[in-house]
Biopython code that builds the backbone (N, CA, C, O; Angstrom):
import numpy as np
from Bio.PDB.StructureBuilder import StructureBuilder

atoms = [
    (1, "MET", "N", (-9.069, 7.315, -15.419)),
    (1, "MET", "CA", (-10.355, 7.215, -16.053)),
    (1, "MET", "C", (-10.486, 8.378, -17.029)),
    (1, "MET", "O", (-10.123, 9.513, -16.719)),
    (2, "ILE", "N", (-11.001, 8.081, -18.192)),
    (2, "ILE", "CA", (-11.158, 9.113, -19.218)),
    (2, "ILE", "C", (-12.468, 8.871, -19.985)),
    (2, "ILE", "O", (-12.862, 7.730, -20.229)),
    (3, "ASP", "N", (-13.111, 9.944, -20.346)),
    (3, "ASP", "CA", (-14.314, 9.877, -21.175)),
    (3, "ASP", "C", (-13.862, 9.754, -22.625)),
    (3, "ASP", "O", (-13.335, 10.716, -23.183)),
    (4, "LEU", "N", (-14.055, 8.599, -23.244)),
    (4, "LEU", "CA", (-13.544, 8.366, -24.588)),
    (4, "LEU", "C", (-14.322, 9.115, -25.665)),
    (4, "LEU", "O", (-13.832, 9.280, -26.782)),
    (5, "GLU", "N", (-15.516, 9.563, -25.343)),
    (5, "GLU", "CA", (-16.292, 10.318, -26.328)),
    (5, "GLU", "C", (-15.980, 11.807, -26.252)),
    (5, "GLU", "O", (-16.009, 12.505, -27.265)),
    (6, "ARG", "N", (-15.686, 12.283, -25.065)),
    (6, "ARG", "CA", (-15.341, 13.697, -24.864)),
    (6, "ARG", "C", (-14.023, 13.718, -24.093)),
    (6, "ARG", "O", (-14.019, 13.633, -22.865)),
    (7, "THR", "N", (-12.937, 13.829, -24.792)),
    (7, "THR", "CA", (-11.630, 13.684, -24.138)),
    (7, "THR", "C", (-11.043, 15.002, -23.642)),
    (7, "THR", "O", (-9.823, 15.165, -23.615)),
    (8, "GLU", "N", (-11.886, 15.925, -23.258)),
    (8, "GLU", "CA", (-11.337, 17.174, -22.734)),
    (8, "GLU", "C", (-10.900, 17.054, -21.272)),
    (8, "GLU", "O", (-10.270, 17.963, -20.732)),
    (9, "TRP", "N", (-11.232, 15.938, -20.642)),
    (9, "TRP", "CA", (-10.835, 15.745, -19.244)),
    (9, "TRP", "C", (-10.572, 14.274, -18.953)),
    (9, "TRP", "O", (-10.999, 13.388, -19.692)),
    (10, "PHE", "N", (-9.862, 14.040, -17.863)),
    (10, "PHE", "CA", (-9.687, 12.684, -17.348)),
    (10, "PHE", "C", (-9.477, 12.758, -15.844)),
    (10, "PHE", "O", (-9.276, 13.841, -15.296)),
    (11, "VAL", "N", (-9.524, 11.611, -15.174)),
    (11, "VAL", "CA", (-9.480, 11.547, -13.715)),
    (11, "VAL", "C", (-8.221, 10.804, -13.277)),
    (11, "VAL", "O", (-7.865, 9.770, -13.841)),
    (12, "LEU", "N", (-7.554, 11.352, -12.259)),
    (12, "LEU", "CA", (-6.341, 10.750, -11.714)),
    (12, "LEU", "C", (-6.404, 10.681, -10.198)),
    (12, "LEU", "O", (-6.952, 11.569, -9.545)),
    (13, "LYS", "N", (-5.842, 9.624, -9.651)),
    (13, "LYS", "CA", (-5.745, 9.491, -8.203)),
    (13, "LYS", "C", (-4.639, 10.421, -7.711)),
    (13, "LYS", "O", (-3.671, 10.682, -8.426)),
    (14, "CYS", "N", (-4.792, 10.916, -6.485)),
    (14, "CYS", "CA", (-3.829, 11.881, -5.971)),
    (14, "CYS", "C", (-3.750, 11.783, -4.448)),
    (14, "CYS", "O", (-4.734, 11.465, -3.781)),
    (15, "ASN", "N", (-2.577, 12.060, -3.921)),
    (15, "ASN", "CA", (-2.412, 12.189, -2.474)),
    (15, "ASN", "C", (-3.384, 13.272, -1.998)),
    (15, "ASN", "O", (-3.446, 14.337, -2.611)),
    (16, "PRO", "N", (-4.143, 13.034, -0.924)),
    (16, "PRO", "CA", (-5.177, 13.994, -0.500)),
    (16, "PRO", "C", (-4.667, 15.420, -0.263)),
    (16, "PRO", "O", (-5.316, 16.380, -0.678)),
    (17, "ASP", "N", (-3.525, 15.568, 0.393)),
    (17, "ASP", "CA", (-3.000, 16.914, 0.645)),
    (17, "ASP", "C", (-2.576, 17.595, -0.654)),
    (17, "ASP", "O", (-2.821, 18.784, -0.856)),
    (18, "MET", "N", (-1.945, 16.833, -1.515)),
    (18, "MET", "CA", (-1.521, 17.359, -2.811)),
    (18, "MET", "C", (-2.733, 17.717, -3.667)),
    (18, "MET", "O", (-2.706, 18.700, -4.408)),
    (19, "ALA", "N", (-3.798, 16.914, -3.563)),
    (19, "ALA", "CA", (-5.019, 17.176, -4.337)),
    (19, "ALA", "C", (-5.579, 18.554, -4.005)),
    (19, "ALA", "O", (-5.963, 19.304, -4.903)),
    (20, "ILE", "N", (-5.626, 18.882, -2.737)),
    (20, "ILE", "CA", (-6.146, 20.189, -2.311)),
    (20, "ILE", "C", (-5.272, 21.314, -2.850)),
    (20, "ILE", "O", (-5.782, 22.307, -3.370)),
    (21, "GLU", "N", (-3.952, 21.159, -2.726)),
    (21, "GLU", "CA", (-3.026, 22.187, -3.215)),
    (21, "GLU", "C", (-3.184, 22.410, -4.720)),
    (21, "GLU", "O", (-3.203, 23.549, -5.186)),
    (22, "LEU", "N", (-3.297, 21.324, -5.469)),
    (22, "LEU", "CA", (-3.443, 21.438, -6.920)),
    (22, "LEU", "C", (-4.741, 22.142, -7.300)),
    (22, "LEU", "O", (-4.756, 22.974, -8.207)),
    (23, "ARG", "N", (-5.819, 21.811, -6.616)),
    (23, "ARG", "CA", (-7.125, 22.439, -6.909)),
    (23, "ARG", "C", (-7.097, 23.932, -6.623)),
    (23, "ARG", "O", (-7.718, 24.720, -7.335)),
    (24, "GLU", "N", (-6.368, 24.318, -5.571)),
    (24, "GLU", "CA", (-6.269, 25.730, -5.223)),
    (24, "GLU", "C", (-5.398, 26.498, -6.210)),
    (24, "GLU", "O", (-5.623, 27.683, -6.453)),
    (25, "LYS", "N", (-4.413, 25.826, -6.770)),
    (25, "LYS", "CA", (-3.444, 26.477, -7.647)),
    (25, "LYS", "C", (-3.884, 26.533, -9.111)),
    (25, "LYS", "O", (-3.593, 27.505, -9.809)),
    (26, "TYR", "N", (-4.586, 25.495, -9.579)),
    (26, "TYR", "CA", (-4.927, 25.388, -11.004)),
    (26, "TYR", "C", (-6.437, 25.277, -11.204)),
    (26, "TYR", "O", (-7.085, 24.395, -10.641)),
    (27, "ALA", "N", (-6.988, 26.181, -12.011)),
    (27, "ALA", "CA", (-8.425, 26.151, -12.314)),
    (27, "ALA", "C", (-8.804, 24.893, -13.097)),
    (27, "ALA", "O", (-9.959, 24.470, -13.064)),
    (28, "GLU", "N", (-7.847, 24.298, -13.796)),
    (28, "GLU", "CA", (-8.109, 23.111, -14.619)),
    (28, "GLU", "C", (-8.192, 21.821, -13.796)),
    (28, "GLU", "O", (-8.512, 20.763, -14.338)),
    (29, "ILE", "N", (-7.913, 21.900, -12.517)),
    (29, "ILE", "CA", (-7.952, 20.721, -11.654)),
    (29, "ILE", "C", (-9.061, 20.908, -10.628)),
    (29, "ILE", "O", (-9.093, 21.896, -9.895)),
    (30, "SER", "N", (-9.969, 19.934, -10.592)),
    (30, "SER", "CA", (-11.108, 20.012, -9.679)),
    (30, "SER", "C", (-11.386, 18.624, -9.099)),
    (30, "SER", "O", (-10.863, 17.627, -9.598)),
    (31, "PRO", "N", (-12.211, 18.556, -8.043)),
    (31, "PRO", "CA", (-12.583, 17.242, -7.514)),
    (31, "PRO", "C", (-13.296, 16.428, -8.598)),
    (31, "PRO", "O", (-14.108, 16.960, -9.355)),
    (32, "ALA", "N", (-12.987, 15.152, -8.659)),
    (32, "ALA", "CA", (-13.559, 14.296, -9.701)),
    (32, "ALA", "C", (-15.020, 13.967, -9.415)),
    (32, "ALA", "O", (-15.385, 13.573, -8.307)),
    (33, "TRP", "N", (-15.833, 14.138, -10.432)),
    (33, "TRP", "CA", (-17.257, 13.873, -10.350)),
    (33, "TRP", "C", (-17.492, 12.375, -10.175)),
    (33, "TRP", "O", (-16.868, 11.575, -10.872)),
    (34, "HIS", "N", (-18.361, 11.984, -9.278)),
    (34, "HIS", "CA", (-18.719, 10.581, -9.004)),
    (34, "HIS", "C", (-17.564, 9.736, -8.467)),
    (34, "HIS", "O", (-17.605, 8.509, -8.551)),
    (35, "MET", "N", (-16.540, 10.381, -7.920)),
    (35, "MET", "CA", (-15.404, 9.660, -7.341)),
    (35, "MET", "C", (-15.196, 10.188, -5.921)),
    (35, "MET", "O", (-15.777, 11.205, -5.541)),
    (36, "ASN", "N", (-14.374, 9.500, -5.147)),
    (36, "ASN", "CA", (-14.018, 9.980, -3.817)),
    (36, "ASN", "C", (-13.189, 11.249, -4.000)),
    (36, "ASN", "O", (-12.026, 11.180, -4.398)),
    (37, "LYS", "N", (-13.774, 12.389, -3.714)),
    (37, "LYS", "CA", (-13.144, 13.670, -4.003)),
    (37, "LYS", "C", (-11.908, 13.939, -3.155)),
    (37, "LYS", "O", (-11.134, 14.847, -3.458)),
    (38, "ARG", "N", (-11.721, 13.171, -2.113)),
    (38, "ARG", "CA", (-10.505, 13.295, -1.286)),
    (38, "ARG", "C", (-9.287, 12.756, -2.049)),
    (38, "ARG", "O", (-8.179, 13.265, -1.877)),
    (39, "HIS", "N", (-9.481, 11.747, -2.878)),
    (39, "HIS", "CA", (-8.374, 11.060, -3.536)),
    (39, "HIS", "C", (-8.314, 11.222, -5.056)),
    (39, "HIS", "O", (-7.304, 10.862, -5.660)),
    (40, "TRP", "N", (-9.353, 11.747, -5.687)),
    (40, "TRP", "CA", (-9.409, 11.767, -7.151)),
    (40, "TRP", "C", (-9.640, 13.179, -7.684)),
    (40, "TRP", "O", (-10.531, 13.894, -7.224)),
    (41, "ASN", "N", (-8.823, 13.565, -8.661)),
    (41, "ASN", "CA", (-8.931, 14.867, -9.317)),
    (41, "ASN", "C", (-9.361, 14.699, -10.766)),
    (41, "ASN", "O", (-8.992, 13.732, -11.431)),
    (42, "GLN", "N", (-10.133, 15.640, -11.233)),
    (42, "GLN", "CA", (-10.494, 15.717, -12.645)),
    (42, "GLN", "C", (-9.575, 16.759, -13.286)),
    (42, "GLN", "O", (-9.477, 17.887, -12.802)),
    (43, "ILE", "N", (-8.909, 16.383, -14.366)),
    (43, "ILE", "CA", (-7.956, 17.248, -15.051)),
    (43, "ILE", "C", (-8.547, 17.688, -16.387)),
    (43, "ILE", "O", (-8.867, 16.855, -17.235)),
    (44, "ASN", "N", (-8.691, 18.994, -16.570)),
    (44, "ASN", "CA", (-9.212, 19.545, -17.818)),
    (44, "ASN", "C", (-8.037, 19.801, -18.759)),
    (44, "ASN", "O", (-7.129, 20.564, -18.429)),
    (45, "LEU", "N", (-8.053, 19.168, -19.919)),
    (45, "LEU", "CA", (-6.948, 19.296, -20.867)),
    (45, "LEU", "C", (-6.995, 20.573, -21.698)),
    (45, "LEU", "O", (-6.014, 20.917, -22.358)),
    (46, "PHE", "N", (-8.118, 21.274, -21.674)),
    (46, "PHE", "CA", (-8.242, 22.497, -22.462)),
    (46, "PHE", "C", (-7.998, 23.724, -21.605)),
    (46, "PHE", "O", (-8.797, 24.660, -21.577)),
    (47, "GLY", "N", (-6.891, 23.695, -20.920)),
    (47, "GLY", "CA", (-6.504, 24.818, -20.078)),
    (47, "GLY", "C", (-5.043, 25.130, -20.313)),
    (47, "GLY", "O", (-4.525, 24.970, -21.418)),
    (48, "TYR", "N", (-4.386, 25.579, -19.254)),
    (48, "TYR", "CA", (-3.006, 26.021, -19.373)),
    (48, "TYR", "C", (-2.021, 25.146, -18.602)),
    (48, "TYR", "O", (-0.924, 25.597, -18.272)),
    (49, "LEU", "N", (-2.399, 23.905, -18.312)),
    (49, "LEU", "CA", (-1.477, 23.004, -17.619)),
    (49, "LEU", "C", (-0.375, 22.578, -18.573)),
    (49, "LEU", "O", (-0.631, 22.269, -19.737)),
    (50, "SER", "N", (0.843, 22.563, -18.076)),
    (50, "SER", "CA", (1.962, 22.153, -18.923)),
    (50, "SER", "C", (1.933, 20.638, -19.125)),
    (50, "SER", "O", (1.407, 19.894, -18.299)),
    (51, "GLU", "N", (2.508, 20.206, -20.236)),
    (51, "GLU", "CA", (2.611, 18.779, -20.514)),
    (51, "GLU", "C", (3.427, 18.096, -19.413)),
    (51, "GLU", "O", (3.123, 16.972, -19.013)),
    (52, "GLU", "N", (4.449, 18.775, -18.936)),
    (52, "GLU", "CA", (5.297, 18.229, -17.872)),
    (52, "GLU", "C", (4.480, 17.975, -16.595)),
    (52, "GLU", "O", (4.628, 16.929, -15.964)),
    (53, "LEU", "N", (3.627, 18.921, -16.221)),
    (53, "LEU", "CA", (2.794, 18.742, -15.032)),
    (53, "LEU", "C", (1.800, 17.599, -15.233)),
    (53, "LEU", "O", (1.618, 16.777, -14.334)),
    (54, "ILE", "N", (1.166, 17.538, -16.381)),
    (54, "ILE", "CA", (0.195, 16.471, -16.651)),
    (54, "ILE", "C", (0.877, 15.107, -16.582)),
    (54, "ILE", "O", (0.339, 14.180, -15.975)),
    (55, "CYS", "N", (2.036, 14.972, -17.185)),
    (55, "CYS", "CA", (2.768, 13.700, -17.140)),
    (55, "CYS", "C", (3.166, 13.348, -15.715)),
    (55, "CYS", "O", (3.102, 12.183, -15.323)),
    (56, "SER", "N", (3.570, 14.333, -14.945)),
    (56, "SER", "CA", (3.933, 14.109, -13.546)),
    (56, "SER", "C", (2.726, 13.619, -12.738)),
    (56, "SER", "O", (2.856, 12.720, -11.907)),
    (57, "LEU", "N", (1.564, 14.208, -12.983)),
    (57, "LEU", "CA", (0.342, 13.798, -12.281)),
    (57, "LEU", "C", (-0.067, 12.378, -12.679)),
    (57, "LEU", "O", (-0.559, 11.617, -11.846)),
    (58, "ILE", "N", (0.133, 12.026, -13.937)),
    (58, "ILE", "CA", (-0.170, 10.660, -14.397)),
    (58, "ILE", "C", (0.745, 9.664, -13.690)),
    (58, "ILE", "O", (0.280, 8.627, -13.216)),
    (59, "ARG", "N", (2.041, 9.968, -13.615)),
    (59, "ARG", "CA", (2.982, 9.070, -12.937)),
    (59, "ARG", "C", (2.633, 8.931, -11.449)),
    (59, "ARG", "O", (2.695, 7.835, -10.892)),
    (60, "HIS", "N", (2.269, 10.040, -10.817)),
    (60, "HIS", "CA", (1.882, 10.020, -9.400)),
    (60, "HIS", "C", (0.658, 9.121, -9.197)),
    (60, "HIS", "O", (0.636, 8.301, -8.279)),
    (61, "SER", "N", (-0.345, 9.272, -10.040)),
    (61, "SER", "CA", (-1.558, 8.469, -9.955)),
    (61, "SER", "C", (-1.241, 6.988, -10.152)),
    (61, "SER", "O", (-1.714, 6.138, -9.397)),
    (62, "TYR", "N", (-0.450, 6.692, -11.158)),
    (62, "TYR", "CA", (-0.067, 5.312, -11.460)),
    (62, "TYR", "C", (0.622, 4.683, -10.252)),
    (62, "TYR", "O", (0.332, 3.542, -9.891)),
    (63, "SER", "N", (1.524, 5.420, -9.637)),
    (63, "SER", "CA", (2.242, 4.918, -8.454)),
    (63, "SER", "C", (1.291, 4.608, -7.305)),
    (63, "SER", "O", (1.411, 3.572, -6.651)),
    (64, "LEU", "N", (0.346, 5.511, -7.063)),
    (64, "LEU", "CA", (-0.613, 5.295, -5.974)),
    (64, "LEU", "C", (-1.487, 4.075, -6.219)),
    (64, "LEU", "O", (-1.744, 3.299, -5.298)),
    (65, "VAL", "N", (-1.938, 3.902, -7.437)),
    (65, "VAL", "CA", (-2.784, 2.749, -7.770)),
    (65, "VAL", "C", (-1.986, 1.456, -7.632)),
    (65, "VAL", "O", (-2.484, 0.481, -7.070)),
    (66, "LEU", "N", (-0.763, 1.436, -8.136)),
    (66, "LEU", "CA", (0.066, 0.235, -8.041)),
    (66, "LEU", "C", (0.320, -0.170, -6.594)),
    (66, "LEU", "O", (0.311, -1.358, -6.270)),
    (67, "GLN", "N", (0.542, 0.797, -5.736)),
    (67, "GLN", "CA", (0.829, 0.505, -4.332)),
    (67, "GLN", "C", (-0.326, -0.206, -3.642)),
    (67, "GLN", "O", (-0.113, -0.911, -2.656)),
    (68, "LYS", "N", (-1.525, -0.035, -4.134)),
    (68, "LYS", "CA", (-2.706, -0.660, -3.531)),
    (68, "LYS", "C", (-3.013, -2.054, -4.085)),
    (68, "LYS", "O", (-3.868, -2.759, -3.548)),
    (69, "LEU", "N", (-2.329, -2.450, -5.145)),
    (69, "LEU", "CA", (-2.557, -3.779, -5.711)),
    (69, "LEU", "C", (-1.969, -4.855, -4.808)),
    (69, "LEU", "O", (-0.984, -4.604, -4.113)),
    (70, "PRO", "N", (-2.553, -6.039, -4.806)),
    (70, "PRO", "CA", (-1.972, -7.150, -4.045)),
    (70, "PRO", "C", (-0.543, -7.436, -4.540)),
    (70, "PRO", "O", (-0.227, -7.263, -5.717)),
    (71, "LYS", "N", (0.292, -7.870, -3.616)),
    (71, "LYS", "CA", (1.699, -8.111, -3.928)),
    (71, "LYS", "C", (1.864, -9.063, -5.112)),
    (71, "LYS", "O", (2.692, -8.815, -5.988)),
    (72, "ALA", "N", (1.096, -10.139, -5.149)),
    (72, "ALA", "CA", (1.215, -11.115, -6.237)),
    (72, "ALA", "C", (0.932, -10.456, -7.585)),
    (72, "ALA", "O", (1.606, -10.755, -8.571)),
    (73, "LEU", "N", (-0.039, -9.580, -7.637)),
    (73, "LEU", "CA", (-0.352, -8.896, -8.887)),
    (73, "LEU", "C", (0.763, -7.926, -9.266)),
    (73, "LEU", "O", (1.133, -7.838, -10.437)),
    (74, "ARG", "N", (1.303, -7.196, -8.285)),
    (74, "ARG", "CA", (2.425, -6.300, -8.569)),
    (74, "ARG", "C", (3.611, -7.079, -9.124)),
    (74, "ARG", "O", (4.281, -6.621, -10.049)),
    (75, "ILE", "N", (3.871, -8.255, -8.561)),
    (75, "ILE", "CA", (4.982, -9.086, -9.037)),
    (75, "ILE", "C", (4.712, -9.548, -10.467)),
    (75, "ILE", "O", (5.623, -9.574, -11.295)),
    (76, "SER", "N", (3.465, -9.913, -10.758)),
    (76, "SER", "CA", (3.137, -10.371, -12.112)),
    (76, "SER", "C", (3.252, -9.238, -13.131)),
    (76, "SER", "O", (3.379, -9.492, -14.329)),
    (77, "LEU", "N", (3.209, -8.013, -12.672)),
    (77, "LEU", "CA", (3.327, -6.855, -13.557)),
    (77, "LEU", "C", (4.769, -6.362, -13.649)),
    (77, "LEU", "O", (5.012, -5.253, -14.124)),
    (78, "LYS", "N", (5.718, -7.167, -13.204)),
    (78, "LYS", "CA", (7.124, -6.774, -13.223)),
    (78, "LYS", "C", (7.489, -6.223, -14.598)),
    (78, "LYS", "O", (7.195, -6.832, -15.627)),
    (79, "GLY", "N", (8.126, -5.077, -14.596)),
    (79, "GLY", "CA", (8.470, -4.405, -15.845)),
    (79, "GLY", "C", (7.453, -3.348, -16.214)),
    (79, "GLY", "O", (7.802, -2.328, -16.808)),
    (80, "VAL", "N", (6.209, -3.578, -15.871)),
    (80, "VAL", "CA", (5.147, -2.598, -16.127)),
    (80, "VAL", "C", (5.097, -1.607, -14.969)),
    (80, "VAL", "O", (4.510, -0.532, -15.093)),
    (81, "THR", "N", (5.709, -1.966, -13.848)),
    (81, "THR", "CA", (5.635, -1.135, -12.651)),
    (81, "THR", "C", (6.734, -0.090, -12.587)),
    (81, "THR", "O", (6.899, 0.569, -11.560)),
    (82, "GLU", "N", (7.492, 0.074, -13.669)),
    (82, "GLU", "CA", (8.549, 1.067, -13.661)),
    (82, "GLU", "C", (7.951, 2.453, -13.900)),
    (82, "GLU", "O", (7.222, 2.687, -14.864)),
    (83, "VAL", "N", (8.289, 3.358, -12.986)),
    (83, "VAL", "CA", (7.868, 4.749, -13.098)),
    (83, "VAL", "C", (9.116, 5.600, -12.920)),
    (83, "VAL", "O", (9.826, 5.465, -11.923)),
    (84, "GLU", "N", (9.381, 6.465, -13.872)),
    (84, "GLU", "CA", (10.559, 7.325, -13.817)),
    (84, "GLU", "C", (11.840, 6.506, -13.712)),
    (84, "GLU", "O", (12.801, 6.936, -13.073)),
    (85, "GLY", "N", (11.859, 5.344, -14.327)),
    (85, "GLY", "CA", (13.070, 4.548, -14.366)),
    (85, "GLY", "C", (13.355, 3.718, -13.131)),
    (85, "GLY", "O", (14.376, 3.032, -13.078)),
    (86, "SER", "N", (12.479, 3.763, -12.131)),
    (86, "SER", "CA", (12.713, 2.927, -10.954)),
    (86, "SER", "C", (11.501, 2.051, -10.709)),
    (86, "SER", "O", (10.366, 2.473, -10.931)),
    (87, "VAL", "N", (11.742, 0.834, -10.253)),
    (87, "VAL", "CA", (10.665, -0.111, -9.997)),
    (87, "VAL", "C", (10.073, 0.195, -8.641)),
    (87, "VAL", "O", (10.807, 0.384, -7.671)),
    (88, "LEU", "N", (8.759, 0.247, -8.559)),
    (88, "LEU", "CA", (8.084, 0.482, -7.284)),
    (88, "LEU", "C", (8.210, -0.728, -6.398)),
    (88, "LEU", "O", (8.107, -1.861, -6.866)),
    (89, "THR", "N", (8.431, -0.498, -5.128)),
    (89, "THR", "CA", (8.516, -1.575, -4.157)),
    (89, "THR", "C", (7.573, -1.274, -3.009)),
    (89, "THR", "O", (6.946, -0.215, -2.955)),
    (90, "GLU", "N", (7.485, -2.232, -2.087)),
    (90, "GLU", "CA", (6.613, -2.015, -0.941)),
    (90, "GLU", "C", (7.247, -0.950, -0.130)),
    (90, "GLU", "O", (6.714, -0.565, 0.911)),
]
sb = StructureBuilder()
sb.init_structure("model")
sb.init_model(0)
sb.init_chain("A")
sb.init_seg("    ")
for serial, (resi, resn, name, xyz) in enumerate(atoms, 1):
    if name == "N":
        sb.init_residue(resn, " ", resi, " ")
    sb.init_atom(name, np.array(xyz, "f"), 0.0, 1.0, " ", f" {name:<3s}", serial, name[0])
structure = sb.get_structure()
């Protein structure tokens, strides 16, 4: 989720334990406003996060969201479900 009018931040899904670690380590990562704060982080782009870390967090979020989709929908998205060169499976 991203604010298209003010793109200084966006929201990504995250493993709950990893979410806590990231928030403690990086000032630019905080619990997402109006979202389940256990699973969603708000990422501030106007900080010191590396592009590599941001891309890694996007891939992690994408993987988590895909895993929750119904199997038929995941199958229909074949080719779109590739993350880091490997297809996600159950």
